[in-house]
Residue, then its C-alpha position, 0 to 999 in steps of 0.5 A: x566925561x568927568x576927570x576921575x570917573x573917566x576910564x581909558x581902555x587899556x590903562x587900568x590895572x588891578x592892584x592887589x591889597x598886599x602891595x599897598x597895606x603895611x606889613x604888621x606882626x601881631x598888629x604892630x609894624x614889622x620893624x618895631x615888633x622886631x626891635x621890641x622883641x630883640x630888646x625884650x629878649x636881651x633883657x630877659x635872656x642876657x640879663x636874666x631878668x625874665x619878668x622885666x623882659x616880659x613886661x617890656x615886651x608886653x608894654x612895648x608891643x601894646x603901645x605899638x599896636x595902639x599907635x599902628x591902629x591910628x597910623x600904620x606908618x608911625x615909625x618913619x613919622x616918629x623918626x622924622x619928627x625926632x630928627x627935625x624937632x626944632x626945624x619949625x619952632x618959632 
């Protein structure tokens, strides 16, 4: 028996896909989509800048969808990058 090909009876459990896939809203990560929608709604409703709110929402959501296609966990990675920006600089 080789390392990864060996299956020990009784030590296998099926894992549903929903447990390992990220939660997306319209193709964007859930938290990013909620923050983007809130900012766009505040701009559109609060400041009564309807067109600017729609543009912010469409542009922000499109960028989030493109980033999520490359890496669905780009939010935490971006936050960590911004927090540790100069940590590894020469």
